[in-house]
Each structure stands twice: as structure tokens, then as C-alpha cells.
Phi, psi and omega in degrees: 000132183281139178285144172296356182289333184273158173226182179290165183297314186298312184292328175299316182294323183295314187287326181291325185289320183295312184302316186297310179302323180288329185288328184289305179317303183300326179288326183290316180303318185291327176300315187294316187294325180287326173301313176301320180291323178298314183291322173289334176288323179296315171300319182294325176293325172298310173304315178296315186295331190246006191292336173274008178232004184286127173246344170199169175241150177220155176235147177218155182284130178194175180301126173307141176090351177288159190275142172298161188224141184241133177257099179304329178291325186253336183076031185260130176251115177265115184248095179289143174216132175277163180287116189274122181291164167303146179287132179292161184292147178294130176294156187291139182288127181300157184292156182283132176293155184295138184301139167303141177296154175289126184294161183296150177293142179299157178292153177293136183294156178299150175289143178302154179291155182292133176302154176293154186289137174308161177289159183291131183291165185284154185287144186290156177289151186294133173310159182287156178292126179297154180295146180296127182287184180292328175263110194292347180270359177261131183286158178289173181287152179288142178294170183284161185284139179293159178295143181295139172299156177308145177284142179300154176287147189293152177285158181297153173291135175304153180295156178301138171290154180291152179285147178290161184295149180290144176295159177303146173287137169298154185269154181288144182298160175299147177289139177299159177294157175294134175296158176296149174304126181277195186273343184091357190298134168089000188258180176269123186251132176303329182288344172274356175052042175069006175289346174275008168292127181299320182223104178299322181296316187289321173308321177291323177290323176290330172278346186075029180274344182050220188265008184296323184295332178252010179272136182291155193295334179292345176280356181252161187292149176275170181301319184293342184264350179127167185305315189243154172290341166300345178266356179280165179281130184260165174297147179066006168298159170234073183287164175243123173250158167285204169303143172235134176246127181242124185264001172240213179255163179232116184058030172085013180233145172272096192300324183293313180299315177300318179296320177298318180300312183296327174304328183272358173259127184292146183309134180063033181297142181219083180311335182271355184280124181304322188282321175301313181298316185297316188289344178270008174101002190285151178271116181274157177298326179290349168276356182252130181284328185237061182301320183296312177307310189293321180286345180263357183305137175231159184306326184290348186270355181269156180287140181277168183296333172288334180278338175146166184296321182250147178294340176295342181272347182279151182281123174297146179299331167303342180104174178176193179262121172279126183267359175220180187274153175257122187246125181252129172302162177299132177086355174274159181229165174239120185052036171087010181252143174269097196290326177301341179270344182294338179292339182233003184232131177280144172273353177256168179284346174288161179302321188224153182298340182291340177280349178292154171281129179293145175307334183274003175100174179166175182279125180269124183269001179228173176286151178252125183239131179224137165271012187232218178234165174245123176050033178086002178241144180272108189289331173301310180292318179302318183296314170308317176293326181289332185292333182278354187259134187283158187285140180075017187293141191211100185288348181267352184287127182298327185288317177297330183282321173309305177302331177282359173097011179286147168285114189272149167311320186286346176278349183265138172287331182215093179307315189300319183299315187287324181283338189270358182286126179237018173213171182282146178242014179286163183302337177268356177277170173232076182289155181239125179248140176294297187220075174294143180234113179259119187277335174264190181290135174245130186233129180219143182297327181198162176215151177256141171255150179282133177252126176231130184265131185261162177211173178081174180260007183220055179286153179241125174279104180270109189301337178296328193265356167160197189233357178226129183225165176211162181203130176263120179292135180240004178170174182295134192241142181244117183267154169223142175257132183226154173057055169279167183283172180301157178296142180111336176255121189285148178206124178228152176221165170242157169215141189255116181258126190238123181286157174292162181300338186268358177068031187291343174075031177308148179254166180228145174246116179275161180294153185298338190285348188271145180230111178272162175305127184072015177063031186231109178297150181283152177269124185287153183277125192271349176301156178304137177053027178282142182247136176229130182250132176235159178228139182238138184221143175212155178222003181241034180074025175083013175295319178232133170242148174249129181242155187217156178257111181279328181182148177223160186050049180272149181298000000 
């Protein structure tokens, strides 16, 4: 049977010619559009390449679509523009080509293969043995045949045949003709030197010129610096130069003068180096045996011209032996004494100097009475004190000290412990001990426990710090117990767990060594500010802790 895709030969020829003409017109329009796009891309490329060196723009009348040109010596970008005519009327849309016929349906897929034959049905039971005939040699009739096994399943259907190919797409109608040239009203005219651009800034942006079009020529590199500003030295560069001659200063310094001064200084000169200073002839501290005295010299310490040419000829202030006579003028004294009068006047209360006690000492023949002291001591007061001391008194004699009622070292079991006591031990005192150990029965009217507040979500209960603790929960918390007493000493403590004010219902994880009744840890009260109190006890150094609930949901 013939397919409906085919038509009579006359109609097919007419349609083919129309489609071919439309196709040719469309290809021509596409070629023209591609040429215009290429020209626009070329102009854009030229503008992009020179956008950093363009100093001005100019327009000239030229053929539409010609490329822009750039004069690198003047920095001028010339954009030729032809007079744009008014847009012509849009050509009529070509007729749509006929839709291609639907392809023929694909062939039917092959029939699936026959399923495999089912297994043979089981043999039916043997029929009963027929009654024995008159002739015992004749066998009874055969039992009925067993039922036939089930038929195997039908094989799967074969796949659908592929759809036939799509008919060809009808060709697009030809492009309408270009409109006639317009008057140019509202277009960009060369004679206006770009003044008819609605926004010069937007035009510069669209051309990719940035700020180059409005930047002064002085902002760019000169011919001496290089063809492009990129070759000039920029701030923070580290250039390498040959010899440089400077007619002024550099950073306020005359480089030539500084260099001349440096030439006169030896290499690695160090005026603080001891070897250099010593080599220059200086007297070093290490060469002076009495440095402190030398530094303390004063002009008043030197001998005067009257004392002698050298200080060694002067009489020291500490005294000495005079090798010559000392002559005083009349009326002058020596240490307040008129020496010249000593020859005739005795300096003692006795009639003559012969009755005076010599300075070298001697025997006094009478009592001495004084209203002052001897050798700085009040002899009368010292004598009264001596009268009250027994003869042969010895305060270092053990017998004497013991008899006086003193507690002797030999009477103490631990002298060091007694000497180490640094607080009162009277019944009215309140001494503090680090770890008292009472071996006998301890009985107190009352006693106090140390309280410590815990914080954080990983608190450690330090058994050295007290027996009463508390914690305001700030999150789900894990406890650790540390520093319990050694095994054999019992220790217990209580802890108050307080929920936060928001009633967050935080939970607590106890150490694995804690055993609660029925091996079940209590559930905390979740209400805001709820208080739960627990007690813990150990007697094996913290290997096992026994925990108990003292109270929950307390106010």
C-alpha cells in the first residue's frame, strides 16, 4: 500500500523551488549578519586593546560597518560611522514549509519463545488388584493413568519495534528586503563630535574605556620611561639599575658626602669593643686595682702646694710621725690648746704635772668618783645589776636550767614537731591542721564540714576540698571523683544538683564506680530550679562508691 508521504510530481516540484529560494535568502542574511558581527567584534577588540591609552575620540564619515582605528602616537580612537537610514519595513514572513509526514510504524517485534515444558506429573497410584479370576494365572486389570503435569508458563512478549524516522522539517520562508535609507534624524552624527550621545559616561563604559578617556596625558608614562606605563617603575617595586647620578638629596641625605665620610671609617668599626679601645691607648677599668677609689677622687683629696709637691709628702689625716719641728704663731692653738703656754701651766688639777696619771696607765691611790661613764658604761648601774647575780652563775649549764623549771629537749619525744608549732594550742584557740589522724575515740560537741561549689559540665569532686558540694547544671554533665582517702578509711560526701532556671531537664552521668540501689541511677527532677540531693560513700579508696538519694524535687 502506498504511503501518504508522497504527492504528485507537479506539486512536489513547486514546493521544492519555493523552499530552495527561502533557504538561499536566509543563508545570505546569515552571511551578512556574520560579517557585521565580525566587524563589531574587531572594533570592540581595538577599543579593548587601546582603552588604557586612548586620550580622545573622534568621528568621521565612512562606509557603515568599517572598522575603528587607533593612532598610538596621538592616543586618538577614530570610530567611522555612515549615516544610518531609517529602518525599512519588515519583510513579510515566508510561508511555513509543509510538515513532514509521520514515519511508518516500526515492524511488530518477534513473538517470544515458547516457555519450557513443565515437569512430568507424578505417577498416579496403582489401581487395586483385580479379583483373581477363575484361572489364577491371569493378572488383574491395570490401574488408571496418573494426571498430566501442569503446562509451563508462557514466554515473555518480544520488544516493541523501533518507530520509523521523522519526516523532514519544512524550510523557513525568505527574509524580507532591507528598508530604504532614512534621513538620519536621532542618529549619531560625525559632525556633532559625539555631543549627541545621550550619556558620555555610559558610552565610555560600553566601549570599555573606563577612566582612560578622561585621564590627563601626564598620568601616563613618557617616552623616556617606556612605550607603556607598565614598563615604568611602580611603587613598592624592587628594580635593578646600573650607576645612578643624583644632583640633589635622597631621602634628605647627600649620598656623596655620606660616602666620603664612610670611606674614612674602618670596616666593622666598633667603638664599644674593648680590644679596639685598649689599642687606642685608653686606660681600662680592668687595669685599675682600686677603681672605686679612683672614680671617687675629689680635688680636696689632693695635696696643696704648701703641703708639698706630692701627696706622699703630706701628713695623712689618720696621723703620723713628723720629721721636723712644728712652729705656731703667737696666739695659735693646736686642737684648741695654746701649746706655747704648756711649758708653764700644768693641765691637771694637781699642783704639778708630776702628780697626774700617765696616759700609759698606773695605780690609783684613791677612789674615783664620776658623774659620767667609763668606756661608755655606767659603772654604778652595772655594779647594782651584778649584785643580784649569784656567784658562778652559768645559764648554759643543763642542771641549772632544769632546776629553773625549763622544758629540756631531752624531755620531748619529737623536738622538731614542737619547734614547728606555729599556732596557739590552748583550749580557747582554734588551731588548723592539714590532716589530723586521731587513733582513739573522737568526741566533739559539734563539727563543721567544708562546702565547695562546682561549675561546668565536667566537674571533678575533689575529696580533699570538702564533704559538701553543689552544682547548678548548665548542660548535660559528666562527674569524676578524685583524691579519696586510702583504702581502709571511710569517706562520704553529699552533693546538691540544681536544674537551671529554664527547666532544660539536663541529665547527669556518674562515674562507673558508683553503685546505686538496684544498680539504677536516679532520674533528676527536670523542673526549673529543682534541687536533688545525693550522698556517696567509699571505704576502699574509691574503687567502689555507694550512692543514695537523700531527697528530690526539694524547694
